[in-house]
Backbone of each chain as ProteinMPNN parsed JSONL, in Angstrom:
{"seq_chain_A": "MQVKVAELRKLNNLSQQELADLIGVSRKTISTIETGRFTPSVVIALKIARHFEQPVESLFELETSD", "coords_chain_A": {"N_chain_A": [[8.579, -87.875, -135.777], [9.307, -88.435, -132.387], [7.208, -88.387, -129.636], [7.125, -87.664, -126.259], [5.362, -86.784, -124.418], [3.015, -87.889, -123.334], [3.994, -90.002, -121.75], [5.454, -88.634, -119.739], [3.422, -87.113, -118.652], [1.735, -89.069, -117.574], [3.478, -90.136, -115.7], [3.547, -88.056, -113.933], [1.06, -88.181, -112.901], [-1.105, -86.807, -114.159], [-4.083, -85.779, -115.812], [-5.13, -85.45, -119.277], [-6.729, -83.19, -119.496], [-6.058, -81.785, -117.171], [-3.361, -81.162, -117.604], [-3.67, -79.612, -119.89], [-5.122, -77.445, -118.841], [-3.197, -76.401, -117.11], [-1.316, -75.455, -118.871], [-2.702, -73.839, -120.524], [-4.065, -74.453, -122.876], [-6.278, -76.208, -125.203], [-7.844, -79.377, -124.346], [-7.877, -81.013, -126.497], [-5.696, -80.166, -127.959], [-3.521, -81.153, -126.428], [-4.121, -83.868, -126.578], [-3.87, -84.408, -129.346], [-1.222, -83.728, -129.76], [0.041, -85.708, -128.302], [-0.684, -87.997, -129.715], [0.621, -87.537, -132.015], [-0.562, -86.308, -134.14], [-0.597, -83.615, -134.357], [1.713, -81.041, -134.595], [3.116, -79.067, -132.223], [3.492, -75.467, -131.68], [6.575, -73.654, -131.066], [6.247, -72.194, -128.767], [4.226, -73.548, -127.284], [5.493, -76.022, -126.981], [7.693, -75.263, -125.434], [6.354, -74.389, -123.155], [5.231, -76.783, -122.199], [7.563, -78.218, -121.695], [8.736, -76.592, -119.769], [6.892, -76.838, -117.739], [7.204, -79.528, -116.96], [9.774, -79.412, -116.197], [11.884, -80.152, -117.893], [14.246, -80.507, -120.608], [13.357, -79.381, -123.923], [14.142, -81.09, -125.934], [14.039, -83.591, -124.781], [11.392, -84.172, -124.728], [10.44, -84.045, -127.314], [11.622, -85.837, -129.899], [13.633, -86.044, -132.755], [13.258, -88.278, -135.513], [15.017, -90.575, -137.698], [13.765, -90.506, -140.133], [12.642, -88.0, -140.235]], "CA_chain_A": [[9.022, -87.308, -134.498], [8.857, -89.179, -131.209], [6.678, -87.473, -128.623], [7.101, -88.346, -124.97], [4.534, -85.985, -123.503], [2.078, -88.778, -122.632], [4.731, -90.732, -120.708], [5.743, -87.717, -118.637], [2.145, -86.722, -118.04], [1.266, -90.185, -116.735], [4.406, -90.224, -114.562], [3.183, -86.991, -112.994], [-0.349, -88.404, -112.525], [-1.956, -85.731, -114.665], [-4.952, -86.111, -116.95], [-4.927, -84.527, -120.412], [-7.416, -81.931, -119.188], [-5.297, -81.057, -116.15], [-2.173, -80.595, -118.256], [-4.146, -78.541, -120.781], [-5.466, -76.292, -117.996], [-1.963, -75.811, -116.567], [-0.559, -74.791, -119.938], [-3.574, -72.839, -121.151], [-4.498, -74.865, -124.214], [-7.419, -77.117, -125.129], [-7.486, -80.787, -124.134], [-7.67, -81.575, -127.839], [-4.311, -79.851, -128.347], [-2.657, -82.127, -125.747], [-4.435, -85.198, -127.124], [-3.319, -84.58, -130.699], [0.249, -83.701, -129.655], [0.457, -87.031, -127.81], [-0.85, -89.018, -130.76], [1.476, -87.18, -133.148], [-1.34, -85.738, -135.244], [-0.411, -82.162, -134.38], [3.024, -80.577, -134.124], [2.847, -77.781, -131.572], [4.427, -74.367, -131.905], [7.692, -73.607, -130.115], [5.737, -71.641, -127.5], [3.557, -74.615, -126.517], [6.522, -77.02, -126.642], [8.463, -74.714, -124.311], [5.492, -74.359, -121.96], [5.143, -78.16, -121.685], [8.892, -78.557, -121.159], [8.947, -75.831, -118.535], [6.038, -77.408, -116.7], [7.794, -80.788, -116.478], [11.176, -79.107, -115.865], [12.698, -80.998, -118.768], [14.557, -79.814, -121.873], [12.402, -79.69, -125.007], [14.646, -82.239, -126.71], [13.663, -84.862, -124.156], [9.959, -84.379, -124.977], [10.241, -84.22, -128.761], [12.868, -86.323, -130.496], [13.57, -86.27, -134.206], [13.614, -89.619, -135.976], [15.855, -90.498, -138.902], [12.907, -90.201, -141.295], [12.206, -86.583, -140.2]], "C_chain_A": [[8.452, -88.141, -133.341], [8.418, -88.198, -130.129], [6.54, -88.23, -127.302], [6.267, -87.593, -123.931], [3.613, -86.896, -122.681], [2.769, -89.512, -121.484], [4.961, -89.847, -119.483], [4.472, -87.311, -117.89], [1.65, -87.823, -117.104], [2.169, -90.361, -115.515], [4.058, -89.206, -113.48], [1.718, -87.076, -112.549], [-1.275, -87.254, -112.934], [-2.858, -86.269, -115.771], [-4.648, -85.126, -118.085], [-5.542, -83.167, -120.104], [-6.629, -81.104, -118.178], [-4.053, -80.402, -116.758], [-2.566, -79.426, -119.166], [-4.462, -77.275, -119.989], [-4.21, -75.591, -117.468], [-1.216, -75.002, -117.619], [-1.387, -73.719, -120.648], [-3.921, -73.144, -122.592], [-5.694, -75.802, -124.065], [-6.94, -78.556, -124.901], [-7.173, -81.461, -125.469], [-6.239, -81.313, -128.317], [-3.357, -80.878, -127.73], [-2.853, -83.521, -126.362], [-3.779, -85.408, -128.495], [-1.786, -84.476, -130.721], [0.733, -85.092, -129.266], [0.352, -88.109, -128.883], [-0.025, -88.693, -132.008], [0.734, -86.594, -134.329], [-1.105, -84.243, -135.401], [0.966, -81.825, -133.829], [2.836, -79.194, -133.517], [3.859, -76.709, -131.958], [5.527, -74.422, -130.849], [7.191, -73.144, -128.747], [5.105, -72.744, -126.648], [4.571, -75.68, -126.094], [7.33, -76.545, -125.43], [7.641, -74.684, -123.024], [5.39, -75.758, -121.336], [6.465, -78.538, -121.017], [9.131, -77.849, -119.832], [8.117, -76.404, -117.391], [6.654, -78.678, -116.098], [9.265, -80.624, -116.061], [12.127, -80.043, -116.62], [13.113, -80.165, -119.988], [13.597, -80.267, -122.979], [12.831, -80.94, -125.777], [14.263, -83.577, -126.097], [12.184, -85.179, -124.375], [9.679, -84.678, -126.445], [11.57, -84.622, -129.389], [12.683, -86.553, -131.986], [13.959, -87.705, -134.524], [14.412, -89.484, -137.266], [15.03, -90.133, -140.138], [12.485, -88.735, -141.339], [13.176, -85.677, -140.942]], "O_chain_A": [[7.274, -88.497, -133.331], [9.164, -87.292, -129.757], [5.922, -89.292, -127.239], [6.453, -87.755, -122.725], [3.453, -86.698, -121.477], [2.218, -89.634, -120.39], [4.702, -90.249, -118.348], [4.46, -87.186, -116.665], [1.205, -87.552, -115.989], [1.696, -90.694, -114.429], [4.244, -89.447, -112.287], [1.202, -86.163, -111.904], [-2.11, -86.798, -112.153], [-2.444, -87.11, -116.568], [-3.994, -84.104, -117.878], [-4.96, -82.126, -120.408], [-6.537, -79.883, -118.3], [-3.736, -79.249, -116.469], [-1.892, -78.396, -119.207], [-4.116, -76.17, -120.407], [-4.155, -74.364, -117.386], [-0.57, -74.001, -117.311], [-0.847, -72.815, -121.285], [-4.056, -72.246, -123.423], [-6.082, -76.152, -122.95], [-5.803, -78.907, -125.213], [-6.325, -82.349, -125.556], [-5.647, -82.147, -129.002], [-2.487, -81.412, -128.418], [-1.893, -84.246, -126.626], [-3.204, -86.464, -128.761], [-1.131, -85.058, -131.586], [1.707, -85.598, -129.823], [1.182, -89.015, -128.956], [0.019, -89.487, -132.948], [1.313, -86.4, -135.398], [-1.383, -83.672, -136.455], [1.339, -82.263, -132.741], [2.444, -78.256, -134.211], [4.931, -77.001, -132.487], [5.418, -75.149, -129.861], [7.641, -73.628, -127.708], [5.396, -72.87, -125.459], [4.511, -76.183, -124.972], [7.614, -77.322, -124.518], [8.167, -74.924, -121.937], [5.453, -75.909, -120.116], [6.486, -79.1, -119.922], [9.664, -78.435, -118.89], [8.558, -76.454, -116.243], [6.628, -78.875, -114.884], [9.909, -81.58, -115.629], [13.042, -80.632, -116.044], [12.412, -79.224, -120.36], [13.096, -81.391, -122.963], [11.999, -81.737, -126.212], [14.171, -84.583, -126.8], [11.768, -86.328, -124.224], [8.791, -85.465, -126.772], [12.521, -83.841, -129.408], [11.712, -87.171, -132.422], [14.855, -88.277, -133.905], [14.475, -88.405, -137.856], [15.544, -89.521, -141.075], [12.016, -88.266, -142.376], [12.962, -84.466, -141.009]]}, "seq_chain_B": "MTNLEVKNEEKHITLSGWFWLALGTVLMFMVITDAFKDSENQQFFNIGFVVLFVGIAVFYKIKAFFNSKKYTDGYQDEFIKQMNHTAYRHAFYCTVGVIFAVWVIGDAIAIPFTHETMSLVYLATASLSYGASIIWQNRD", "coords_chain_B": {"N_chain_B": [[-5.24, -65.968, -122.425], [-7.981, -67.416, -120.913], [-8.772, -70.483, -119.054], [-11.471, -71.02, -119.193], [-12.245, -69.705, -121.515], [-10.84, -71.229, -123.39], [-12.118, -73.703, -123.097], [-14.682, -72.985, -123.9], [-14.209, -72.398, -126.565], [-13.534, -74.943, -127.49], [-15.949, -76.287, -127.12], [-17.526, -74.781, -128.777], [-16.445, -75.181, -131.376], [-16.942, -77.881, -131.78], [-19.76, -78.006, -131.728], [-20.158, -76.357, -133.87], [-19.222, -77.87, -136.01], [-21.162, -79.959, -136.102], [-23.394, -78.391, -136.587], [-22.95, -77.285, -139.19], [-22.83, -79.62, -140.644], [-25.426, -80.581, -140.288], [-26.876, -78.506, -141.491], [-25.923, -78.729, -144.115], [-26.923, -81.264, -144.739], [-29.686, -80.804, -144.636], [-29.946, -78.958, -146.743], [-29.106, -80.587, -148.842], [-31.129, -82.504, -148.873], [-33.2, -80.859, -149.672], [-32.402, -80.365, -152.27], [-32.605, -82.939, -153.322], [-35.37, -83.453, -153.138], [-36.18, -81.545, -154.884], [-35.472, -82.654, -157.234], [-37.529, -84.296, -157.8], [-39.841, -83.05, -159.066], [-42.484, -83.423, -159.764], [-43.725, -84.509, -157.689], [-46.373, -84.473, -155.352], [-45.884, -83.914, -152.806], [-43.793, -82.169, -152.576], [-43.757, -79.464, -151.738], [-44.558, -79.739, -149.119], [-42.391, -81.185, -148.094], [-40.32, -79.312, -148.481], [-41.096, -77.19, -146.791], [-41.006, -78.573, -144.434], [-38.249, -79.103, -144.251], [-37.231, -76.541, -144.002], [-38.32, -75.807, -141.542], [-37.029, -77.717, -139.991], [-34.38, -76.87, -140.285], [-34.518, -74.339, -139.067], [-35.07, -75.162, -136.493], [-32.67, -76.531, -135.878], [-30.898, -74.386, -136.042], [-31.801, -72.752, -133.943], [-31.314, -74.44, -131.775], [-28.531, -74.595, -131.958], [-27.841, -71.945, -131.52], [-28.686, -71.645, -128.869], [-27.083, -73.578, -127.542], [-24.406, -72.999, -128.298], [-23.813, -70.241, -128.288], [-24.708, -68.824, -126.042], [-23.069, -69.014, -123.806], [-20.62, -68.156, -124.641], [-18.081, -66.061, -126.134], [-18.215, -63.877, -129.047], [-17.098, -65.266, -132.12], [-15.849, -63.786, -134.094], [-13.306, -62.906, -134.598], [-11.928, -65.171, -135.029], [-10.573, -68.348, -133.876], [-8.594, -68.781, -130.882], [-7.091, -70.773, -129.642], [-4.396, -72.922, -130.41], [-4.525, -75.505, -131.78], [-7.253, -75.695, -132.362], [-7.586, -73.479, -133.974], [-6.03, -74.237, -136.164], [-7.477, -76.47, -136.962], [-9.867, -75.314, -137.794], [-8.965, -73.761, -139.976], [-8.044, -75.794, -141.665], [-10.443, -77.106, -142.163], [-11.827, -75.121, -143.572], [-10.248, -75.08, -145.843], [-10.706, -77.666, -146.841], [-13.447, -77.425, -147.402], [-13.376, -75.504, -149.398], [-11.894, -76.835, -151.442], [-13.596, -79.021, -151.961], [-15.937, -77.747, -152.856], [-15.022, -76.385, -155.131], [-14.227, -78.615, -156.562], [-16.721, -79.881, -157.027], [-17.997, -77.913, -158.553], [-16.307, -77.911, -160.759], [-16.667, -80.552, -161.642], [-19.366, -80.504, -162.345], [-19.23, -78.702, -164.411], [-17.718, -80.135, -166.269], [-19.004, -82.714, -166.608], [-21.661, -82.102, -166.606], [-23.569, -81.985, -168.717], [-23.798, -84.637, -169.441], [-25.052, -85.822, -167.291], [-27.52, -84.56, -167.218], [-29.723, -83.672, -165.601], [-32.591, -81.845, -165.024], [-31.993, -79.377, -163.411], [-32.605, -76.261, -161.786], [-30.985, -72.998, -161.73], [-31.166, -72.052, -159.152], [-31.414, -74.393, -157.671], [-28.965, -75.573, -158.218], [-27.286, -73.766, -156.967], [-27.947, -74.35, -154.382], [-26.883, -76.896, -154.244], [-24.129, -76.35, -154.316], [-23.853, -74.842, -151.994], [-24.647, -76.736, -150.127], [-22.637, -78.642, -150.471], [-20.369, -77.219, -149.607], [-21.103, -76.724, -146.929], [-21.48, -79.333, -145.913], [-18.919, -80.459, -146.303], [-17.309, -78.795, -144.74], [-18.415, -79.197, -142.162], [-18.127, -82.019, -141.888], [-15.368, -82.231, -142.027], [-14.546, -80.836, -139.724], [-15.67, -82.474, -137.73], [-14.349, -84.87, -138.215], [-11.645, -84.146, -137.765], [-11.846, -83.54, -135.138], [-11.768, -85.793, -133.659], [-10.565, -88.076, -131.108]], "CA_chain_B": [[-6.47, -66.72, -122.703], [-8.316, -68.183, -119.714], [-9.196, -71.864, -119.303], [-12.887, -71.008, -119.564], [-12.312, -69.328, -122.933], [-10.377, -72.382, -124.166], [-13.188, -74.719, -123.062], [-15.779, -72.48, -124.735], [-13.803, -72.581, -127.967], [-13.622, -76.375, -127.778], [-17.38, -76.616, -127.228], [-18.066, -74.072, -129.931], [-16.022, -75.787, -132.654], [-17.642, -79.167, -131.907], [-21.136, -77.723, -132.137], [-20.099, -75.76, -135.195], [-19.11, -78.98, -136.961], [-22.476, -80.619, -136.233], [-24.335, -77.433, -137.174], [-22.75, -77.181, -140.634], [-23.197, -80.922, -141.207], [-26.888, -80.629, -140.31], [-27.332, -77.559, -142.513], [-25.607, -79.332, -145.415], [-27.859, -82.373, -144.967], [-30.994, -80.21, -144.945], [-29.867, -78.392, -148.101], [-29.018, -81.689, -149.807], [-32.474, -83.075, -148.968], [-33.999, -79.931, -150.486], [-31.995, -80.605, -153.665], [-33.141, -84.244, -153.747], [-36.814, -83.329, -153.37], [-36.36, -80.706, -156.074], [-35.295, -83.516, -158.403], [-38.824, -84.944, -158.072], [-40.723, -81.878, -159.123], [-43.886, -83.797, -159.962], [-44.282, -85.02, -156.436], [-47.326, -83.575, -154.685], [-45.402, -83.635, -151.453], [-42.557, -81.383, -152.584], [-43.881, -78.262, -150.904], [-44.586, -80.207, -147.741], [-41.013, -81.521, -147.725], [-39.515, -78.087, -148.406], [-41.457, -76.485, -145.548], [-40.47, -79.414, -143.356], [-36.799, -78.92, -144.154], [-36.972, -75.19, -143.479], [-38.623, -75.882, -140.101], [-35.942, -78.506, -139.398], [-33.192, -76.024, -140.221], [-34.728, -73.306, -138.033], [-34.907, -75.88, -135.219], [-31.23, -76.766, -135.678], [-30.254, -73.091, -135.812], [-32.161, -72.308, -132.59], [-30.573, -75.323, -130.873], [-27.125, -74.181, -132.043], [-27.755, -70.634, -130.875], [-28.803, -71.846, -127.42], [-25.967, -74.358, -127.018], [-23.056, -72.526, -128.605], [-23.517, -68.817, -128.175], [-25.101, -68.161, -124.811], [-21.981, -68.98, -122.825], [-19.314, -67.9, -125.249], [-17.931, -64.784, -126.817], [-18.368, -64.002, -130.496], [-15.853, -65.757, -132.713], [-15.621, -63.071, -135.341], [-11.854, -62.764, -134.804], [-11.335, -66.492, -135.178], [-10.251, -69.048, -132.635], [-7.281, -68.443, -130.336], [-6.334, -71.985, -129.318], [-3.575, -73.255, -131.587], [-5.029, -76.647, -132.54], [-8.604, -75.384, -132.859], [-7.399, -72.548, -135.095], [-5.555, -75.02, -137.323], [-8.589, -77.329, -137.374], [-10.795, -74.445, -138.509], [-8.363, -73.412, -141.268], [-8.036, -77.002, -142.494], [-11.824, -77.353, -142.587], [-12.12, -74.135, -144.629], [-9.537, -75.521, -147.052], [-11.443, -78.821, -147.365], [-14.713, -76.936, -147.973], [-13.042, -74.821, -150.657], [-11.524, -77.839, -152.455], [-14.778, -79.812, -152.308], [-16.859, -76.923, -153.652], [-14.402, -76.186, -156.447], [-14.294, -79.929, -157.222], [-18.096, -80.109, -157.501], [-18.239, -76.956, -159.645], [-15.545, -78.402, -161.919], [-17.326, -81.778, -162.116], [-20.612, -80.104, -163.017], [-18.828, -78.043, -165.666], [-17.206, -81.146, -167.2], [-19.947, -83.798, -166.944], [-23.031, -81.627, -166.386], [-24.456, -82.335, -169.841], [-24.0, -86.089, -169.461], [-26.012, -86.187, -166.236], [-28.776, -84.045, -167.789], [-30.847, -83.512, -164.676], [-33.058, -80.475, -165.265], [-31.957, -78.537, -162.207], [-32.557, -74.819, -162.027], [-29.8, -72.356, -161.154], [-31.377, -71.969, -157.707], [-31.111, -75.704, -157.091], [-27.514, -75.799, -158.299], [-26.64, -72.973, -155.907], [-28.147, -75.121, -153.149], [-25.915, -78.01, -154.29], [-22.803, -75.838, -153.943], [-23.909, -74.478, -150.565], [-24.704, -77.994, -149.362], [-21.299, -79.248, -150.535], [-19.468, -76.466, -148.729], [-21.508, -76.943, -145.536], [-21.208, -80.731, -145.545], [-17.478, -80.732, -146.22], [-16.77, -78.08, -143.567], [-18.872, -79.901, -140.956], [-17.514, -83.353, -141.813], [-13.941, -82.049, -141.755], [-14.406, -80.473, -138.298], [-15.975, -83.643, -136.896], [-13.255, -85.833, -138.433], [-10.427, -83.669, -137.097], [-12.115, -83.381, -133.707], [-11.722, -87.101, -132.989], [-9.421, -88.221, -130.184]], "C_chain_B": [[-6.806, -67.614, -121.502], [-8.765, -69.6, -120.084], [-10.657, -71.932, -119.737], [-13.05, -70.67, -121.051], [-11.882, -70.492, -123.825], [-11.482, -73.436, -124.252], [-14.372, -74.283, -123.93], [-15.463, -72.655, -126.216], [-13.946, -74.043, -128.387], [-15.078, -76.79, -128.013], [-17.952, -76.019, -128.508], [-17.7, -74.762, -131.245], [-16.72, -77.128, -132.864], [-19.07, -78.945, -132.397], [-21.182, -77.15, -133.545], [-20.027, -76.845, -136.273], [-20.448, -79.648, -137.195], [-23.49, -79.695, -136.893], [-24.194, -77.403, -138.703], [-23.073, -78.493, -141.337], [-24.718, -81.035, -141.33], [-27.447, -79.714, -141.397], [-27.098, -78.135, -143.913], [-26.573, -80.454, -145.755], [-29.237, -81.839, -145.353], [-30.998, -79.664, -146.379], [-29.838, -79.508, -149.152], [-30.373, -82.372, -149.981], [-33.375, -82.178, -149.822], [-33.683, -80.117, -151.966], [-32.624, -81.892, -154.179], [-34.635, -84.14, -154.021], [-37.097, -82.484, -154.61], [-36.213, -81.533, -157.357], [-36.602, -84.225, -158.776], [-39.908, -83.876, -158.075], [-42.199, -82.253, -159.202], [-44.561, -84.262, -158.669], [-45.213, -83.993, -155.793], [-46.773, -83.12, -153.336], [-44.204, -82.692, -151.413], [-42.636, -80.174, -151.664], [-43.862, -78.633, -149.415], [-43.171, -80.493, -147.247], [-40.182, -80.254, -147.541], [-39.808, -77.307, -147.131], [-40.896, -77.254, -144.354], [-38.986, -79.196, -143.156], [-36.447, -77.536, -143.605], [-37.226, -75.168, -141.969], [-37.507, -76.633, -139.381], [-34.687, -77.648, -139.24], [-33.323, -74.95, -139.14], [-34.542, -73.934, -136.654], [-33.446, -76.096, -134.89], [-30.535, -75.457, -135.323], [-30.543, -72.58, -134.4], [-31.385, -73.12, -131.559], [-29.114, -74.887, -130.795], [-26.915, -72.866, -131.297], [-27.765, -70.802, -129.356], [-27.539, -72.509, -126.874], [-24.622, -73.652, -127.157], [-22.795, -71.069, -128.241], [-23.821, -68.199, -126.815], [-23.951, -68.027, -123.816], [-20.639, -68.612, -123.427], [-19.299, -66.547, -125.938], [-18.185, -64.977, -128.315], [-17.032, -64.406, -131.106], [-15.561, -65.082, -134.05], [-14.129, -62.915, -135.63], [-11.163, -64.105, -134.995], [-10.995, -67.086, -133.834], [-8.832, -68.701, -132.193], [-6.439, -69.681, -130.05], [-5.66, -72.517, -130.586], [-4.153, -74.396, -132.44], [-6.4, -76.353, -133.141], [-8.524, -74.426, -134.056], [-6.965, -73.306, -136.359], [-6.673, -75.902, -137.892], [-9.577, -76.535, -138.23], [-10.26, -74.094, -139.9], [-8.371, -74.612, -142.215], [-9.441, -77.291, -143.026], [-12.242, -76.38, -143.695], [-11.484, -74.576, -145.944], [-10.27, -76.702, -147.69], [-12.739, -78.365, -148.051], [-14.467, -76.271, -149.324], [-12.744, -75.844, -151.76], [-12.743, -78.641, -152.907], [-15.711, -79.015, -153.212], [-16.304, -76.702, -155.057], [-14.457, -77.492, -157.244], [-15.673, -80.195, -157.802], [-18.413, -79.173, -158.67], [-17.549, -77.443, -160.92], [-16.224, -79.643, -162.515], [-18.607, -81.452, -162.876], [-20.29, -79.48, -164.375], [-18.418, -79.086, -166.712], [-18.284, -82.142, -167.61], [-21.408, -83.4, -166.762], [-24.006, -82.061, -167.474], [-24.783, -83.821, -169.858], [-25.042, -86.515, -168.427], [-27.42, -85.761, -166.662], [-29.951, -84.094, -166.834], [-31.316, -82.057, -164.806], [-33.134, -79.633, -163.998], [-31.938, -77.064, -162.605], [-31.27, -74.26, -161.431], [-29.918, -72.271, -159.628], [-30.997, -73.291, -157.039], [-29.609, -75.975, -157.109], [-26.78, -74.971, -157.236], [-26.798, -73.661, -154.559], [-27.152, -76.282, -153.081], [-24.549, -77.527, -153.821], [-22.758, -75.465, -152.451], [-23.881, -75.735, -149.693], [-23.333, -78.659, -149.333], [-20.35, -78.552, -149.571], [-19.804, -76.736, -147.258], [-21.154, -78.347, -145.075], [-19.722, -80.978, -145.36], [-16.85, -80.022, -145.029], [-17.127, -78.835, -142.288], [-18.19, -81.246, -140.789], [-16.032, -83.239, -141.459], [-13.707, -81.728, -140.274], [-14.611, -81.712, -137.426], [-14.857, -84.691, -137.012], [-11.987, -85.405, -137.681], [-10.592, -83.607, -135.577], [-12.052, -84.706, -132.939], [-10.5, -87.17, -132.065], [-8.347, -89.121, -130.769]], "O_chain_B": [[-6.007, -68.47, -121.121], [-9.09, -69.89, -121.235], [-11.039, -72.783, -120.54], [-13.872, -71.261, -121.751], [-12.473, -70.724, -124.88], [-11.752, -73.989, -125.318], [-14.987, -75.104, -124.61], [-16.33, -73.011, -127.014], [-14.412, -74.346, -129.485], [-15.398, -77.523, -128.948], [-18.739, -76.645, -129.218], [-18.547, -74.91, -132.126], [-17.055, -77.481, -133.995], [-19.532, -79.59, -133.338], [-22.108, -77.414, -134.311], [-20.683, -76.751, -137.31], [-20.839, -79.883, -138.339], [-24.34, -80.144, -137.661], [-25.188, -77.486, -139.424], [-23.531, -78.495, -142.48], [-25.236, -81.518, -142.337], [-28.364, -80.086, -142.129], [-27.963, -78.042, -144.784], [-26.998, -80.594, -146.902], [-29.876, -82.348, -146.274], [-31.947, -79.886, -147.132], [-30.458, -79.396, -150.209], [-30.733, -82.774, -151.087], [-34.203, -82.664, -150.593], [-34.572, -80.039, -152.814], [-33.113, -81.951, -155.307], [-35.122, -84.672, -155.019], [-38.103, -82.671, -155.294], [-36.742, -81.178, -158.41], [-36.77, -84.692, -159.902], [-40.767, -83.825, -157.195], [-43.062, -81.495, -158.761], [-45.783, -84.384, -158.581], [-44.889, -82.809, -155.702], [-47.156, -82.077, -152.807], [-43.653, -82.438, -150.341], [-41.706, -79.892, -150.909], [-43.254, -77.957, -148.584], [-42.794, -80.106, -146.141], [-39.433, -80.13, -146.572], [-38.892, -76.821, -146.467], [-40.385, -76.669, -143.399], [-38.513, -79.114, -142.023], [-35.491, -77.381, -142.845], [-36.451, -74.586, -141.21], [-37.086, -76.238, -138.294], [-34.018, -77.687, -138.208], [-32.38, -74.68, -138.397], [-33.943, -73.335, -135.761], [-33.021, -75.874, -133.757], [-29.695, -75.412, -134.425], [-29.657, -72.043, -133.735], [-30.86, -72.569, -130.591], [-28.532, -74.817, -129.713], [-25.951, -72.698, -130.551], [-26.966, -70.19, -128.647], [-26.986, -72.064, -125.868], [-23.795, -73.698, -126.247], [-21.663, -70.707, -127.919], [-23.256, -67.163, -126.468], [-23.87, -67.047, -123.076], [-19.612, -68.751, -122.762], [-20.335, -65.974, -126.273], [-18.35, -66.102, -128.786], [-15.974, -63.953, -130.672], [-15.095, -65.711, -135.0], [-13.734, -62.803, -136.791], [-9.939, -64.162, -135.111], [-11.108, -66.436, -132.795], [-7.977, -68.371, -133.015], [-5.217, -69.65, -130.196], [-6.252, -72.559, -131.664], [-4.26, -74.275, -133.66], [-6.676, -76.715, -134.285], [-9.284, -74.545, -135.016], [-7.46, -73.055, -137.458], [-6.808, -76.066, -139.104], [-10.059, -77.019, -139.255], [-11.002, -74.124, -140.882], [-8.662, -74.478, -143.404], [-9.611, -77.67, -144.185], [-12.927, -76.769, -144.641], [-12.086, -74.466, -147.012], [-10.442, -76.752, -148.908], [-13.086, -78.847, -149.129], [-15.238, -76.445, -150.268], [-13.269, -75.742, -152.868], [-12.905, -78.911, -154.097], [-16.216, -79.533, -154.209], [-17.027, -76.818, -156.046], [-14.703, -77.48, -158.451], [-15.795, -80.675, -158.929], [-19.021, -79.587, -159.657], [-18.12, -77.397, -162.01], [-16.341, -79.77, -163.734], [-18.897, -82.046, -163.915], [-20.995, -79.707, -165.359], [-18.73, -78.942, -167.894], [-18.473, -82.401, -168.799], [-22.292, -84.257, -166.763], [-25.135, -82.456, -167.184], [-25.883, -84.225, -170.234], [-25.814, -87.446, -168.656], [-28.384, -86.506, -166.489], [-31.048, -84.509, -167.208], [-30.503, -81.139, -164.704], [-34.216, -79.23, -163.571], [-31.344, -76.676, -163.611], [-30.552, -74.959, -160.716], [-28.929, -72.397, -158.906], [-30.351, -73.313, -155.991], [-29.05, -76.526, -156.161], [-25.779, -75.417, -156.675], [-25.92, -73.58, -153.699], [-26.642, -76.614, -152.011], [-23.884, -78.197, -153.03], [-21.78, -75.73, -151.751], [-23.195, -75.793, -148.673], [-22.911, -79.178, -148.299], [-19.622, -79.198, -148.817], [-18.909, -76.95, -146.441], [-20.602, -78.538, -143.991], [-19.304, -81.618, -144.395], [-15.961, -80.57, -144.378], [-16.269, -79.086, -141.441], [-17.729, -81.588, -139.699], [-15.504, -84.044, -140.691], [-12.796, -82.27, -139.648], [-13.835, -81.973, -136.506], [-14.476, -85.316, -136.023], [-11.339, -86.229, -137.036], [-9.613, -83.619, -134.831], [-12.255, -84.739, -131.725], [-9.537, -86.421, -132.226], [-7.32, -89.351, -130.131]]}, "name": "protein", "num_of_chains": 2, "seq": "MQVKVAELRKLNNLSQQELADLIGVSRKTISTIETGRFTPSVVIALKIARHFEQPVESLFELETSDMTNLEVKNEEKHITLSGWFWLALGTVLMFMVITDAFKDSENQQFFNIGFVVLFVGIAVFYKIKAFFNSKKYTDGYQDEFIKQMNHTAYRHAFYCTVGVIFAVWVIGDAIAIPFTHETMSLVYLATASLSYGASIIWQNRD"}
């Protein structure tokens, strides 16, 4: 799965901690989502998407191997 | 869940990993010294390790619990909760693996350990694997 959370976060000049605080999760959650080590629940994915005002599909894209 | 609670959970799980790793190391040292029963210094070492463990426990209590709620209901943050569950699974597999290994090749090793010492081995394995797993998963 391709994760574009880091790109959007940097475009919005947010640190991992700031994004985590806005969404109500730990910084580690954001860090591991960005590196692809952790697949978030639908709730967290929707919260991130809502924060950036983007559809979820633009943040998380399935690859052919998925 | 407030941001302060999330940060406390993050701090708590990190300290928890180091605490269980330290406890496992202390227990493993106690097992190693027990292997040299003839040593005059065994009692000295054992008392030293108990003092070391009490020191670690006091440090952990001060650092992890004074500013945080009790975690009897488990962690709330999604990743931290998963990290904790994965660490429990690793600890379970490691302990079962060691028990199985002792059952299979115990006679071949033939170290005259008592049942008390073997129970320390299992406790040390569980503590070490839980702590190491938390620290490994907690990396950036």
